[in-house]
LOVO-315213 format. One line per 2 residues: number of its first residue (from 0); their letters; for each residue x, y, z of N, C-alpha, C, O. Coordinates in pm, whole numbers. Layout:
BEGIN
NUM = A = X,Y,Z,X,Y,Z,X,Y,Z,X,Y,Z; ...;
***
This chain:
BEGIN
0 = MQ = -18379,-3293,4961,-18500,-3226,4886,-18579,-3253,4777,-18505,-3290,4686; -18681,-3253,4746,-18744,-3269,4625,-18794,-3154,4592,-18873,-3090,4662;
2 = LA = -18740,-3111,4450,-18777,-3020,4396,-18882,-3049,4313,-18895,-3165,4272; -18963,-2960,4281,-19088,-2971,4161,-19051,-2852,4101,-19032,-2748,4165;
4 = IR = -19035,-2867,3922,-19022,-2739,3827,-19106,-2731,3770,-19178,-2828,3745; -19137,-2574,3715,-19249,-2564,3582,-19167,-2445,3527,-19105,-2353,3582;
6 = HD = -19188,-2477,3408,-19101,-2311,3354,-19171,-2329,3158,-19174,-2418,3073; -19198,-2244,3165,-19282,-2208,3055,-19224,-2094,2956,-19203,-1979,2994;
8 = TV = -19207,-2129,2853,-19124,-2008,2751,-19227,-2035,2625,-19271,-2142,2586; -19260,-1848,2555,-19327,-1860,2489,-19239,-1744,2395,-19194,-1647,2456;
10 = YR = -19219,-1752,2270,-19145,-1646,2195,-19262,-1631,2076,-19286,-1713,1987; -19336,-1485,2104,-19460,-1486,1975,-19397,-1362,1870,-19347,-1258,1914;
12 = YA = -19410,-1396,1719,-19324,-1316,1645,-19431,-1241,1585,-19548,-1280,1587; -19385,-1118,1522,-19498,-1004,1463,-19496,-1023,1329,-19554,-930,1272;
14 = AP = -19434,-1138,1225,-19487,-1175,1156,-19400,-1296,1149,-19308,-1322,1227; -19452,-1392,1013,-19442,-1531,1033,-19250,-1545,1014,-19179,-1470,947;
16 = VH = -19215,-1645,1085,-19098,-1712,1058,-19086,-1833,1000,-19147,-1931,1045; -18998,-1840,882,-18979,-1919,794,-18889,-2066,829,-18914,-2181,792;
18 = YS = -18803,-2027,894,-18690,-2133,975,-18648,-2089,1111,-18602,-1977,1131; -18663,-2178,1202,-18548,-2157,1317,-18483,-2280,1376,-18513,-2398,1360;
20 = IQ = -18372,-2214,1458,-18309,-2332,1514,-18276,-2251,1659,-18229,-2142,1689; -18331,-2376,1736,-18296,-2340,1883,-18204,-2435,1967,-18217,-2558,1972;
22 = QL = -18125,-2374,2020,-18044,-2465,2149,-18063,-2450,2263,-18046,-2348,2330; -18117,-2596,2308,-18197,-2529,2436,-18121,-2632,2587,-18102,-2754,2588;
24 = RL = -18099,-2557,2673,-18070,-2634,2804,-18143,-2595,2896,-18159,-2486,2952; -18189,-2703,2905,-18304,-2680,2955,-18396,-2809,3084,-18490,-2811,3164;
26 = AP = -18289,-2898,3030,-18270,-3004,3152,-18155,-3088,3213,-18059,-3130,3148; -18173,-3105,3333,-18062,-3140,3461,-18028,-3262,3410,-18094,-3337,3339;
28 = LT = -17880,-3279,3467,-17793,-3425,3477,-17802,-3483,3611,-17777,-3429,3719; -17840,-3598,3587,-17809,-3653,3758,-17669,-3671,3768,-17598,-3744,3699;
30 = TS = -17634,-3591,3867,-17461,-3600,3957,-17481,-3650,4091,-17589,-3690,4134; -17368,-3644,4157,-17334,-3659,4274,-17420,-3571,4380,-17447,-3600,4497;
32 = AQ = -17445,-3488,4325,-17510,-3356,4375,-17652,-3322,4352,-17700,-3215,4389; -17760,-3471,4251,-17886,-3397,4238,-17964,-3547,4166,-17880,-3625,4122;
34 = IV = -18047,-3574,4158,-18088,-3708,4110,-18208,-3699,4013,-18315,-3740,4057; -18205,-3656,3902,-18355,-3647,3814,-18441,-3745,3840,-18418,-3858,3797;
36 = KH = -18556,-3716,3916,-18671,-3842,3908,-18711,-3875,3802,-18707,-3991,3759; -18775,-3737,3717,-18846,-3724,3581,-18788,-3577,3558,-18728,-3502,3635;
38 = WH = -18830,-3562,3412,-18816,-3464,3337,-18825,-3439,3220,-18736,-3483,3147; -18962,-3342,3147,-18969,-3378,3022,-19009,-3222,2983,-19073,-3134,3042;
40 = VD = -18935,-3232,2847,-18960,-3108,2817,-19045,-3103,2653,-19011,-3184,2567; -19136,-3020,2631,-19220,-3028,2517,-19201,-2942,2387,-19244,-2831,2417;
42 = AP = -19169,-2941,2290,-19129,-2836,2236,-19218,-2894,2087,-19241,-3011,2056; -19267,-2730,1992,-19342,-2779,1860,-19226,-2831,1719,-19209,-2771,1613;
44 = GK = -19152,-2978,1771,-19122,-3034,1680,-19017,-3121,1740,-18986,-3130,1859; -18966,-3184,1634,-18830,-3262,1708,-18739,-3222,1775,-18681,-3124,1729;
46 = IE = -18698,-3266,1882,-18542,-3215,1934,-18468,-3380,1961,-18493,-3492,2004; -18360,-3294,1897,-18226,-3410,1917,-18118,-3360,2049,-18076,-3249,2083;
48 = TS = -18097,-3490,2099,-18038,-3434,2221,-17873,-3467,2199,-17823,-3527,2104; -17821,-3423,2290,-17654,-3442,2265,-17575,-3345,2408,-17650,-3286,2486;
50 = RD = -17474,-3341,2420,-17352,-3271,2494,-17319,-3191,2441,-17317,-3208,2319; -17285,-3087,2481,-17216,-2967,2480,-17063,-2977,2509,-17023,-3080,2562;
52 = AY = -16971,-2873,2478,-16801,-2910,2524,-16801,-2902,2662,-16701,-2950,2718; -16927,-2833,2761,-16914,-2878,2881,-16966,-2952,2963,-16978,-2943,3085;
54 = GN = -17013,-3065,2856,-17089,-3177,2950,-17213,-3162,2943,-17277,-3264,2971; -17284,-3054,2910,-17426,-2984,2952,-17540,-3053,2864,-17524,-3041,2742;
56 = AL = -17619,-3101,2894,-17765,-3155,2828,-17778,-3077,2750,-17794,-2965,2799; -17779,-3085,2575,-17799,-2969,2515,-17912,-3071,2376,-17891,-3179,2320;
58 = MT = -18010,-2984,2367,-18108,-3011,2305,-18094,-2917,2183,-18050,-2803,2194; -18140,-2982,2049,-18150,-2908,1923,-18276,-2907,1871,-18336,-3014,1863;
60 = LV = -18341,-2778,1824,-18494,-2776,1780,-18485,-2711,1660,-18451,-2592,1659; -18511,-2773,1553,-18540,-2723,1429,-18682,-2717,1385,-18746,-2823,1389;
62 = IS = -18738,-2612,1346,-18835,-2590,1280,-18841,-2507,1132,-18821,-2388,1109; -18874,-2609,1052,-18898,-2549,906,-18983,-2515,857,-18982,-2452,751;
64 = RQ = -19078,-2545,920,-19234,-2467,883,-19266,-2331,911,-19187,-2265,980; -19358,-2287,873,-19375,-2144,882,-19446,-2138,1038,-19524,-2228,1071;
66 = HK = -19414,-2026,1130,-19474,-2038,1231,-19502,-1886,1295,-19490,-1787,1222; -19530,-1877,1396,-19591,-1730,1427,-19552,-1707,1603,-19575,-1608,1673;
68 = EI = -19475,-1860,1647,-19462,-1856,1804,-19411,-2000,1842,-19459,-2104,1797; -19336,-1993,1909,-19262,-2111,1982,-19305,-2103,2128,-19320,-2006,2202;
70 = RL = -19323,-2257,2152,-19388,-2257,2304,-19304,-2356,2394,-19303,-2469,2346; -19244,-2346,2494,-19168,-2442,2541,-19177,-2504,2668,-19112,-2445,2754;
72 = RV = -19241,-2612,2711,-19264,-2611,2847,-19241,-2757,2900,-19274,-2871,2866; -19150,-2682,3027,-19084,-2789,3114,-19147,-2858,3217,-19237,-2802,3278;
74 = RG = -19111,-2977,3245,-19176,-3016,3392,-19069,-3114,3437,-18998,-3165,3351; -19052,-3141,3551,-18990,-3222,3609,-18961,-3198,3775,-19020,-3111,3838;
76 = EV = -18869,-3282,3831,-18843,-3317,3967,-18713,-3370,3962,-18669,-3436,3868; -18642,-3337,4080,-18512,-3337,4076,-18477,-3359,4244,-18515,-3264,4313;
78 = ET = -18422,-3453,4306,-18404,-3502,4412,-18235,-3432,4447,-18135,-3482,4397; -18230,-3320,4532,-18089,-3262,4581,-18091,-3294,4723,-18171,-3323,4811;
80 = IP = -17931,-3273,4698,-17847,-3360,4797,-17774,-3213,4818,-17733,-3130,4737; -17778,-3219,5032,-17728,-3090,5097,-17571,-3138,5082,-17517,-3246,5107;
82 = LA = -17506,-2983,5017,-17329,-2972,4986,-17252,-2928,5128,-17259,-2805,5137; -17192,-2978,5225,-17125,-2884,5280,-17043,-2794,5243,-16967,-2832,5154;
84 = DG = -17027,-2678,5282,-16975,-2579,5239,-16989,-2515,5102,-16918,-2427,5054; -17099,-2578,5044,-17105,-2540,4871,-16989,-2654,4807,-16965,-2670,4687;
86 = RL = -16933,-2719,4908,-16854,-2807,4802,-16897,-2927,4717,-16963,-3020,4765; -16861,-2921,4597,-16948,-3039,4497,-16862,-3100,4504,-16748,-3057,4519;
88 = PE = -16905,-3252,4492,-16865,-3385,4458,-16764,-3401,4341,-16669,-3479,4342; -16792,-3331,4256,-16772,-3351,4099,-16599,-3299,4137,-16562,-3233,4234;
90 = GE = -16532,-3342,4048,-16396,-3259,4013,-16362,-3173,3911,-16422,-3069,3884; -16284,-3210,3865,-16204,-3086,3708,-16350,-3071,3594,-16388,-2983,3516;
92 = GP = -16372,-3124,3610,-16475,-3202,3463,-16435,-3183,3372,-16321,-3136,3375; -16499,-3204,3234,-16434,-3209,3086,-16320,-3083,3040,-16212,-3096,2983;
94 = IP = -16379,-2977,3080,-16274,-2895,3017,-16183,-2847,3146,-16222,-2848,3262; -16047,-2803,3098,-15963,-2802,3210,-15979,-2635,3270,-16008,-2531,3212;
96 = TH = -15941,-2669,3434,-15996,-2497,3541,-15913,-2390,3449,-15953,-2274,3447; -15782,-2435,3362,-15758,-2281,3311,-15860,-2203,3229,-15876,-2081,3229;
98 = HF = -15936,-2305,3149,-16038,-2231,3067,-16105,-2153,3152,-16168,-2068,3090; -16121,-2145,3286,-16256,-2057,3363,-16161,-1928,3425,-16198,-1842,3505;
100 = TL = -16024,-1945,3361,-15941,-1767,3439,-15939,-1743,3292,-15824,-1708,3265; -16007,-1745,3193,-16000,-1640,3059,-16124,-1573,3051,-16230,-1636,3046;
102 = AT = -16118,-1434,3049,-16226,-1359,3042,-16307,-1356,2924,-16237,-1375,2825; -16440,-1337,2893,-16521,-1341,2813,-16556,-1190,2789,-16535,-1099,2870;
104 = RL = -16621,-1174,2650,-16693,-1025,2602,-16769,-997,2780,-16744,-897,2847; -16842,-1088,2817,-16952,-1046,2944,-16904,-1032,3057,-16977,-988,3146;
106 = TE = -16743,-1071,3088,-16660,-1072,3208,-16542,-1010,3204,-16456,-1027,3290; -16527,-921,3088,-16402,-842,3082,-16397,-758,3181,-16480,-667,3172;
108 = AD = -16308,-755,3299,-16303,-655,3395,-16177,-531,3331,-16060,-530,3292; -16331,-401,3360,-16186,-268,3318,-16138,-245,3443,-16135,-311,3547;
110 = EA = -16097,-127,3408,-16011,-37,3548,-16088,-55,3676,-16036,-91,3782; -16210,-28,3660,-16294,19,3801,-16288,-115,3845,-16239,-137,3955;
112 = LT = -16345,-243,3753,-16360,-388,3804,-16222,-411,3871,-16219,-428,3993; -16110,-413,3801,-15981,-450,3840,-15916,-405,3931,-15817,-465,3971;
114 = EF = -15960,-282,3989,-15954,-220,4140,-15990,-287,4214,-15922,-337,4303; -16139,-307,4190,-16229,-345,4321,-16177,-519,4383,-16182,-576,4492;
116 = AH = -16127,-559,4238,-16077,-709,4245,-15957,-673,4380,-15941,-716,4494; -15908,-602,4318,-15751,-590,4403,-15738,-586,4534,-15649,-613,4615;
118 = SL = -15870,-534,4538,-15933,-450,4720,-15956,-559,4781,-15939,-558,4903; -15985,-643,4738,-16033,-785,4822,-15946,-854,4873,-15826,-850,4847;
120 = AP = -16004,-928,4955,-15874,-1029,5030,-15875,-1129,4963,-15984,-1150,4911; -15760,-1238,4932,-15724,-1302,4837,-15821,-1393,4853,-15871,-1429,4959;
122 = LD = -15852,-1438,4716,-15992,-1525,4693,-15951,-1691,4713,-16023,-1773,4655; -15859,-1731,4778,-15814,-1839,4860,-15898,-1984,4964,-15867,-2102,4985;
124 = DA = -16017,-1893,5007,-16088,-1965,5083,-16254,-1960,5059,-16289,-1880,4972; -16349,-2026,5117,-16473,-2029,5089,-16542,-1901,5191,-16660,-1868,5182;
126 = AA = -16452,-1840,5281,-16518,-1749,5358,-16479,-1621,5265,-16564,-1535,5241; -16334,-1612,5208,-16355,-1486,5101,-16425,-1492,5001,-16468,-1384,4961;
128 = IL = -16456,-1596,4937,-16539,-1568,4847,-16672,-1572,4881,-16742,-1578,4779; -16745,-1571,5000,-16882,-1539,5049,-16827,-1372,5084,-16889,-1266,5072;
130 = DA = -16761,-1384,5106,-16712,-1207,5154,-16755,-1142,5009,-16857,-1075,4993; -16661,-1174,4905,-16648,-1093,4789,-16827,-1089,4742,-16880,-983,4711;
132 = AA = -16910,-1230,4745,-17011,-1165,4709,-17093,-1095,4788,-17193,-1051,4732; -17079,-1071,4914,-17131,-989,5011,-17124,-854,4900,-17214,-805,4832;
134 = RI = -16959,-811,4915,-16969,-690,4863,-17010,-629,4741,-17051,-514,4722; -16988,-755,4634,-17077,-731,4498,-17270,-671,4554,-17339,-571,4535;
136 = TQ = -17282,-769,4608,-17425,-712,4614,-17472,-581,4704,-17588,-543,4719; -17343,-517,4765,-17366,-393,4794,-17347,-303,4702,-17422,-206,4697;
138 = RV = -17243,-318,4613,-17211,-245,4506,-17302,-257,4414,-17311,-161,4336; -17391,-367,4395,-17482,-377,4290,-17579,-443,4321,-17575,-566,4322;
140 = QY = -17712,-358,4363,-17813,-370,4416,-17904,-458,4323,-17901,-441,4201; -17981,-548,4380,-18096,-593,4284,-18199,-556,4213,-18280,-497,4285;
142 = ES = -18228,-563,4122,-18326,-448,4012,-18332,-543,3942,-18245,-628,3922; -18455,-533,3890,-18504,-640,3720,-18532,-533,3656,-18552,-425,3711;
144 = GV = -18536,-555,3526,-18573,-449,3423,-18484,-388,3400,-18487,-331,3290; -18369,-369,3482,-18275,-254,3381,-18141,-320,3311,-18063,-252,3244;
146 = TD = -18128,-425,3329,-18032,-464,3240,-18076,-607,3133,-18160,-689,3170; -18018,-615,3026,-18057,-749,2950,-17907,-825,2965,-17806,-790,3027;
148 = VA = -17947,-977,2860,-17842,-1037,2818,-17715,-975,2773,-17614,-1039,2801; -17702,-876,2715,-17605,-818,2622,-17499,-711,2753,-17386,-671,2725;
150 = HT = -17568,-684,2889,-17512,-622,2966,-17393,-673,3000,-17406,-795,3004; -17255,-633,3034,-17130,-678,3065,-17108,-678,3183,-17175,-585,3226;
152 = AA = -17038,-739,3292,-16965,-709,3414,-16969,-604,3434,-17041,-548,3517; -16836,-519,3307,-16809,-357,3392,-16974,-270,3352,-17019,-197,3441;
154 = DV = -17049,-282,3232,-17170,-230,3242,-17234,-205,3377,-17258,-97,3432; -17261,-349,3425,-17340,-383,3541,-17253,-296,3694,-17319,-217,3762;
156 = FA = -17111,-327,3725,-17086,-252,3793,-17097,-76,3827,-17114,-7,3928; -17080,-53,3699,-17083,98,3665,-17205,141,3694,-17208,237,3771;
158 = LG = -17347,83,3641,-17494,91,3637,-17511,75,3818,-17606,142,3858; -17452,16,3904,-17507,-55,4005,-17628,-115,4020,-17677,-125,4133;
160 = RG = -17675,-149,3941,-17835,-243,3933,-17843,-388,3866,-17825,-414,3747; -17859,-433,3918,-17876,-559,3784,-17970,-694,3856,-18052,-668,3944;
162 = VC = -17953,-800,3821,-17995,-908,3884,-17908,-1039,3882,-17787,-1038,3859; -17982,-1155,3908,-17889,-1271,3952,-17766,-1280,3847,-17646,-1285,3874;
164 = QD = -17839,-1282,3697,-17732,-1289,3608,-17586,-1226,3619,-17473,-1276,3615; -17640,-1072,3638,-17537,-947,3665,-17448,-1012,3761,-17334,-1056,3740;
166 = HA = -17505,-1012,3852,-17431,-1058,3998,-17298,-1150,3963,-17180,-1131,3993; -17365,-1263,3883,-17266,-1385,3859,-17164,-1330,3789,-17054,-1367,3830;
168 = HV = -17162,-1238,3678,-17064,-1234,3574,-16989,-1151,3634,-16869,-1156,3608; -17049,-1027,3754,-16947,-915,3847,-16853,-1023,3891,-16736,-1000,3860;
170 = ML = -16873,-1140,3957,-16809,-1226,4052,-16734,-1302,3968,-16616,-1314,4004; -16767,-1362,3859,-16651,-1389,3709,-16535,-1320,3707,-16420,-1353,3735;
172 = AL = -16593,-1196,3661,-16478,-1092,3612,-16355,-1108,3726,-16242,-1149,3698; -16404,-1061,3872,-16358,-1093,4023,-16227,-1190,4008,-16108,-1164,4024;
174 = CR = -16275,-1277,3982,-16189,-1430,4027,-16122,-1409,3920,-16003,-1415,3953; -16134,-1380,3773,-16045,-1429,3669,-15953,-1265,3684,-15837,-1251,3645;
176 = AR = -16029,-1165,3744,-15871,-1039,3753,-15763,-1124,3850,-15645,-1141,3820; -15820,-1168,3956,-15709,-1256,4021,-15689,-1373,3980,-15636,-1448,4062;
178 = GV = -15712,-1412,3889,-15623,-1566,3841,-15739,-1704,3913,-15685,-1814,3914; -15848,-1702,3954,-15910,-1783,4024,-15980,-1828,3895,-16011,-1759,3798;
180 = PA = -15997,-1946,3913,-16128,-1998,3817,-16256,-2026,3830,-16289,-2091,3929; -16333,-1993,3756,-16497,-1953,3816,-16585,-1981,3675,-16557,-1952,3558;
182 = RY = -16690,-2042,3727,-16760,-2053,3592,-16922,-2055,3663,-16976,-2074,3772; -16951,-2028,3548,-17098,-1944,3535,-17172,-2064,3572,-17122,-2172,3539;
184 = VS = -17332,-2065,3663,-17422,-2192,3660,-17516,-2124,3640,-17536,-2023,3707; -17591,-2162,3549,-17756,-2163,3540,-17821,-2298,3556,-17769,-2406,3526;
186 = GY = -17991,-2271,3630,-18072,-2349,3703,-18175,-2268,3759,-18224,-2159,3733; -18197,-2388,3872,-18313,-2285,3966,-18312,-2327,4065,-18265,-2435,4101;
188 = FD = -18373,-2232,4137,-18365,-2274,4310,-18509,-2209,4369,-18568,-2118,4310; -18556,-2271,4499,-18661,-2314,4572,-18629,-2159,4636,-18545,-2138,4723;
190 = PG = -18722,-2046,4568,-18699,-1912,4599,-18820,-1843,4780,-18825,-1743,4851; -18876,-1953,4771,-18957,-1908,4924,-19065,-1804,4840,-19136,-1828,4742;
192 = DV = -19050,-1688,4914,-19160,-1599,4847,-19143,-1511,4763,-19223,-1421,4738; -19036,-1527,4710,-18973,-1437,4596,-18977,-1540,4438,-18876,-1594,4393;
194 = PE = -19107,-1547,4377,-19112,-1595,4275,-19044,-1565,4159,-19033,-1661,4084; -18994,-1464,4121,-18934,-1383,4030,-18801,-1441,4019,-18735,-1424,3917;
196 = MA = -18758,-1510,4121,-18595,-1544,4144,-18589,-1715,4083,-18480,-1766,4059; -18679,-1770,4070,-18707,-1893,4065,-18578,-1951,3973,-18498,-2041,3998;
198 = SH = -18587,-1884,3884,-18480,-1933,3736,-18377,-1864,3773,-18400,-1746,3744; -18242,-1879,3840,-18141,-1828,3852,-18007,-1861,3801,-17989,-1948,3716;
200 = AW = -17922,-1797,3849,-17766,-1806,3796,-17674,-1773,3936,-17695,-1693,4027; -17576,-1858,3915,-17460,-1840,4035,-17339,-1881,3964,-17335,-1897,3842;
202 = VD = -17249,-1897,4039,-17090,-1921,4007,-17044,-2069,4095,-17077,-2104,4208; -16961,-2133,4002,-16838,-2256,4072,-16756,-2151,4090,-16765,-2049,4022;
204 = VW = -16644,-2172,4213,-16507,-2129,4232,-16430,-2247,4247,-16467,-2328,4332; -16306,-2277,4163,-16207,-2346,4192,-16127,-2314,4326,-16044,-2223,4333;
206 = LD = -16167,-2413,4450,-16036,-2387,4550,-16036,-2519,4576,-16117,-2612,4575; -15900,-2498,4605,-15839,-2663,4704,-15875,-2763,4631,-15940,-2851,4688;
208 = NG = -15839,-2779,4475,-15864,-2887,4397,-15973,-2920,4392,-15986,-3041,4412; -16105,-2839,4364,-16206,-2869,4382,-16351,-2763,4377,-16337,-2665,4450;
210 = WV = -16466,-2767,4312,-16535,-2657,4301,-16630,-2641,4427,-16686,-2738,4478; -16642,-2533,4465,-16743,-2470,4559,-16819,-2360,4490,-16763,-2280,4416;
212 = TV = -16978,-2357,4520,-17075,-2341,4425,-17132,-2251,4532,-17171,-2297,4639; -17138,-2083,4493,-17188,-1971,4550,-17301,-1898,4481,-17285,-1862,4364;
214 = DV = -17400,-1878,4538,-17499,-1743,4516,-17488,-1628,4546,-17541,-1581,4646; -17406,-1548,4449,-17383,-1465,4469,-17442,-1352,4525,-17387,-1270,4599;
216 = TH = -17604,-1352,4467,-17724,-1298,4495,-17767,-1272,4612,-17827,-1173,4654; -17724,-1394,4676,-17818,-1465,4823,-17690,-1431,4932,-17715,-1401,5049;
218 = AC = -17556,-1438,4881,-17409,-1437,4917,-17380,-1545,5025,-17329,-1540,5137; -17435,-1651,4941,-17423,-1799,5037,-17392,-1894,4933,-17369,-1865,4816;
220 = FA = -17391,-2021,4988,-17338,-2113,4950,-17508,-2132,4897,-17617,-2086,4930; -17442,-2252,4773,-17560,-2310,4655,-17584,-2450,4705,-17506,-2539,4671;
222 = SE = -17706,-2483,4798,-17693,-2632,4782,-17884,-2687,4804,-17962,-2630,4727; -17916,-2741,4855,-18027,-2861,4853,-18163,-2768,4766,-18256,-2818,4702;
224 = KY = -18134,-2621,4792,-18257,-2584,4708,-18214,-2562,4519,-18286,-2509,4435; -18129,-2599,4506,-18051,-2540,4406,-18092,-2661,4294,-18100,-2775,4340;
226 = CR = -18121,-2637,4130,-18120,-2785,4047,-18018,-2669,3950,-18036,-2549,3926; -17909,-2761,3911,-17840,-2695,3828,-17850,-2795,3697,-17860,-2917,3684;
228 = IA = -17843,-2673,3597,-17907,-2708,3458,-17763,-2705,3351,-17744,-2791,3266; -17655,-2570,3380,-17549,-2579,3261,-17457,-2460,3326,-17487,-2359,3389;
230 = VG = -17363,-2503,3294,-17211,-2437,3321,-17161,-2392,3191,-17194,-2441,3083; -17071,-2282,3212,-16986,-2261,3122,-16929,-2132,3162,-16960,-2084,3271;
232 = RD = -16821,-2050,3054,-16756,-1907,3101,-16855,-1826,3163,-16843,-1792,3281; -16964,-1789,3084,-17078,-1685,3100,-17213,-1730,3028,-17241,-1822,2951;
234 = YE = -17276,-1638,3077,-17465,-1652,3045,-17440,-1720,2908,-17486,-1833,2896; -17369,-1664,2797,-17369,-1706,2650,-17368,-1844,2628,-17425,-1882,2526;
236 = AA = -17304,-1950,2720,-17236,-2044,2692,-17343,-2171,2779,-17351,-2293,2768; -17408,-2077,2860,-17505,-2158,2975,-17644,-2134,2955,-17730,-2171,3036;
238 = AP = -17676,-2056,2819,-17806,-1961,2825,-17937,-2107,2819,-17900,-2212,2767; -18062,-2098,2867,-18141,-2191,2823,-18213,-2191,2726,-18307,-2271,2719;
240 = VR = -18185,-2097,2622,-18270,-2121,2504,-18174,-1953,2391,-18179,-1830,2392; -18115,-2042,2328,-18040,-1940,2184,-18071,-2019,2106,-18086,-2141,2108;
242 = GR = -18088,-1878,1977,-18094,-1922,1834,-18123,-1860,1722,-18143,-1749,1771; -18136,-1850,1640,-18113,-1805,1507,-18269,-1823,1417,-18312,-1938,1406;
244 = RI = -18335,-1728,1366,-18477,-1752,1318,-18417,-1686,1150,-18305,-1638,1136; -18525,-1700,1032,-18533,-1632,953,-18716,-1554,902,-18815,-1611,856;
246 = GG = -18700,-1445,927,-18813,-1400,907,-18857,-1361,1104,-18784,-1371,1202; -19002,-1315,1095,-19046,-1281,1228,-19053,-1134,1251,-19159,-1107,1306;
248 = AS = -18985,-1039,1231,-18983,-937,1254,-18919,-942,1402,-18825,-1002,1455; -19023,-840,1445,-18997,-822,1673,-19030,-967,1691,-19073,-1053,1615;
250 = ET = -18997,-965,1805,-19047,-1066,1876,-19076,-1013,2019,-19034,-903,2056; -19157,-1101,2103,-19214,-1068,2225,-19169,-1209,2316,-19177,-1320,2264;
252 = LD = -19131,-1193,2428,-19109,-1310,2532,-19173,-1318,2671,-19161,-1231,2756; -19220,-1396,2680,-19299,-1478,2806,-19239,-1573,2836,-19203,-1661,2758;
254 = VS = -19211,-1566,3012,-19157,-1663,3087,-19231,-1678,3217,-19280,-1586,3284; -19233,-1819,3245,-19292,-1839,3349,-19227,-1935,3471,-19243,-2049,3428;
256 = VK = -19181,-1942,3564,-19133,-2040,3639,-19175,-2061,3772,-19201,-1975,3857; -19180,-2181,3782,-19277,-2204,3970,-19126,-2328,3974,-19102,-2402,3879;
258 = VS = -19053,-2326,4085,-19025,-2434,4182,-19071,-2421,4318,-19073,-2311,4375; -19119,-2562,4389,-19129,-2580,4501,-19086,-2669,4540,-19083,-2768,4465;
260 = AQ = -19030,-2678,4683,-18993,-2744,4748,-19082,-2889,4812,-19153,-2852,4906; -19093,-3007,4791,-19180,-3106,4891,-19113,-3155,5000,-19180,-3236,5063;
262 = GA = -18978,-3128,5052,-18990,-3153,5182,-18836,-3244,5140,-18803,-3290,5030; -18769,-3249,5261,-18668,-3316,5291,-18667,-3434,5271,-18768,-3492,5311;
264 = QQ = -18557,-3522,5203,-18571,-3692,5237,-18527,-3745,5333,-18413,-3719,5372; -18614,-3838,5400,-18603,-3906,5528,-18483,-3980,5510,-18441,-4052,5601;
***
């Protein structure tokens, strides 16, 4: 399947920014599950490219001149490959799987989450992982605008509402509470008639010496409708844009994402 992706991000500041540095995880890699046909990121300055510890494509943008906005423009096309039962062809990766059993600030299971985790069947096959995803979406209803990037899995579980990022964090908390390696995935997917879901988050779970990739929000395997961008232990390690600045006072953020499928390959 060919996915055409458009992603625009604009930060606007109430006062001039004198210096800013941004880490961008906005570019996919060609893997055995996807082929990057073309990809371009426009930014208001020179971009230095590298890889982070997880093997993600990392771009660093430094702006040392005075500015009151930052515009990032992404355009690309990726050919994706169907995955049988969500099974990724890649192996462990550059980080040992044990690393993904360790809780983070965003994925620490409190008493309620730990109790919920142990009420589930053993997370030892793909069917059990899908069942856990369905149970999560029953407990945490999808609703935008009620959480932000600082909300933890425990916060969201208690609130009972959240978005795909929150569903992913709850799944990570459950898996780690049960000693099962799991990692956060950021990327895009073809949302059909739900355009606000085009920029997405899901999880990979380590089962039978391989990664199985699962969209918790939709309780399904993530396959050819999905374009993978970055992985990490949680959102903070895979965020599309993270940075620091001097000046600027308050900021506003506008994001527009459009993903369209151009048909399966023959």
